[in-house]
N, C-alpha and C positions, 0 to 999 in steps of 0.2 A: 319710378321715374319715368315719365311720358319722353315722347320722342324729342319733344321741344327742349326740354331739360337737359336732355342727354347731348343734343346738338351745340346748346348754349355752354355745358362743362365742355364739351370739346374744344371748341373756339378758346375758351379761357384758357386751357391747357396750352393750345398750342400758341397763343398769345405769348405764355410766361416764358415757353421754350424759346420762340422766335426773339424774345427779347433777352432771353440770358445769352444766345449766341449773338446777338448784334452788340450786345455791350462789352464781351469776351473778345470778340473782332476788333473792337474801337481799342479796347486796352491793347491788344497785343500790336495794334498797327501804331499806336504812340510808343509802345515798347522800342518797336523796331526804327522807328523815326528818330527816337533817342539815341540808339547805338547800343539798346538793350536787347536781350533776348524776351521771343515772343513768352515764353513761360515764365518770366523774372517777376510778375505781378499776378497776386490772385485776388479774387476777386471777393469781397464777402457781401453776400445777399444780405441787404437789411430786411428783417420782416418784422420788426417792431410793428404792433398793432395788426398787423394782418393774420386772419385766424388758420387753423392748422389746415386746412383743405386746401389753400393758397400755397402753403410751404410745401405741401405734397406735390403741386405740378413742377415746382422746382426740383424736388428731390426725383421727380420721375424723369425729368430731362438730364437728369445726372449731375446737377449741381449737390455738393457735399459742406460748405462754410457759407454759415449764415451768422448775423448780428443781432443783437436783441438788446433792447433797453432798461428793460426792467425783470428784477428775479420773479415776481409773482407773476407776471404774463408768461414767462420763460417755462416756468413751473407748472404753468396749465398746459402748455402746449409740447415741448419738449420730451417729456419722458415716454409719454406713446410714440412719438415720432421714432425715437432713437432705437426703440424696440423693433421696427420695422427696417431702418436704415442706420443700423449701428456705427458706420462710419462716418455718420454725419459729425461735423462741429460747429459748436457754438461760441461764440465772442460776446460778451458784456461789453457794448461800447457806450451805456450811460452809466450815470454816476453809482456809485455802492456805499451802501450805508453798512457800518459794520453789526450792526444788528440784524443784516440780512446776511451774513457771511457763511454758516453754515449751508445755507439754502444755496447759494451762489455756488458753492465747492460741489454740489451735488449735480448742478445743471451744467455748468460752463466747463471750457477747455481753455480758455483764455481769458483774461482780465485787462482791458484796453485801457481804464480809466484809474489808474493808480497815481494818486494827485497830493498825500498829505501822510505824515507820519504815522498818525493814529490808525490810518487803512493799510499801511503799510506793515505795521506790526501786529495787527490783528490777523493780516493774510499771512504771516509767517507762523503764528501762532494756529490757526485754520490747518495750515500744511501739516504742520507738525502733528496735530490731533488726530486729521483726517488720513494721512499717508498719502493723500493726495496733493500733487502739485501742478499748479495752473501756469501757463506761460503769462508773464506779466509785461505790461507795457505803461510807461509813465507817460502820462498824460500832460502835454504842456499849452497853458494859455498865452499861445504867442500874440494874443490880441491885447493881453492885460484887461480882458472885459470883466468888469468887478460880478456881472450877473454868472459866469460862468466858470465852472471848475476847471482845476488845471494847476500845477506849478507854476510860478512866474520864470520866464524866462532865465532871468538874472539868479535864480535860486536853483536851477535846474541841474546843474553839474553837483553840486552838494547833496540834493536829493537822491538823484542817481547812485551817489557812491553810499550814501546811508541806507539804499534799499539794498545795495548788494553787499556792503561790509558788515552791518548792524544787522540788517533782518536777514540776509542771507536769500532774496528774493532773485529767482531766475529773470531777471531783467532782460528781454529780449529785443527790447526798440521803443519807439516815442510814436504818440498818436496827438494830432489836434485839431482843432474845427475853428478855422480862419472865421475873421469875423465877416458878415455876411455883404457889409459895404466896402470891404477894402480888397485890392488887388489879391488874390490870393496866392499868386508865387510869390510874393514877399514873405511870407508866412511857411509855405512849404522850405524856402531856402534857409528861413532860419531853423524849423526843425532838423532839416538835414545837416547844418553846421553844427547842433550841439549832437545828434547822433555819432558825427564822424570823431568829434574829439573824446567823445566817451565810449568809443569801439563798438558801438550798437547797429547792427545790421538792419534791422526791420524799421520800417516807415509806414506807418497806417495814416493815409492822409488822401483826399478827394473823396469827392461824393457825386451825385449825379451831373451838377452842374459844374464842375471843375475836374474831373478825375484824370482826363485826358493832360492837362496842366501838371497836376500831381505826379503823373510817371514819368514826365520830362524831368522832374527835379528828383527823381530817385523813389517815389514811394512803392514799397512791396506790398502793400494792401491798401486797395481801396475799396469805401463802402458806399454800396451803389443801393437803394431802394428803389425809388418811384420810375427811373427808366426801367426796373423789372416788373416790379409789381403795380404800378399805374398810384393813382392818386391815394394817399394815406386816407385810411378811415380814422375817425377820432379812436382813441384810446377808452375801452369801457373795462374798468376795474371789476375783476371777479367780485360777487357777493362774499362779504365776511360771514 
């Protein structure tokens, strides 16, 4: 690597570290403004489609909680990263197909997208067979959008009970992705109401454009990618 390349790499690393610090400061400020503790909200750095070298920048800056959308992409990146940073944690924030279950159990620490009985049943079986149990979040389709995953709000209470009572899943909280053309606070409030009546403490909601609003409505996890890593590159699947 020549001097120009070294300087560029240093600049990029510094930018990632600065971006992380800036986002965390905004989260803390929003939490305090809402009467919450500055440490009540955790940042999930969404590293989907970014290569391992960009994730290393965040890890070297001290961050340890990340979000990925695809099982295969995560398998390509995270085993080696975990060898160097064994305290790193990765949440699956994209849809999970049951045929990817065993792979997901090896890579992730939490599944934020539990949204149907078939998947819940497969997770329970996978936990039993592997001896490894992951935190589970029920994804709620608060906007009732047909193209989006997630249990419908009207069905959420029954599904949460089924996940707990029938499948024995460790349901820690709820997750949502509000429609991009609607006021997000309405969806965050709805998710909080569902969580409260089901005794759930964790709310994964809010992204780069609206995470401060989500914090005011009780988010305990916010999923931020662009504000940390910059413009997302297109996903390139690994050759099979």
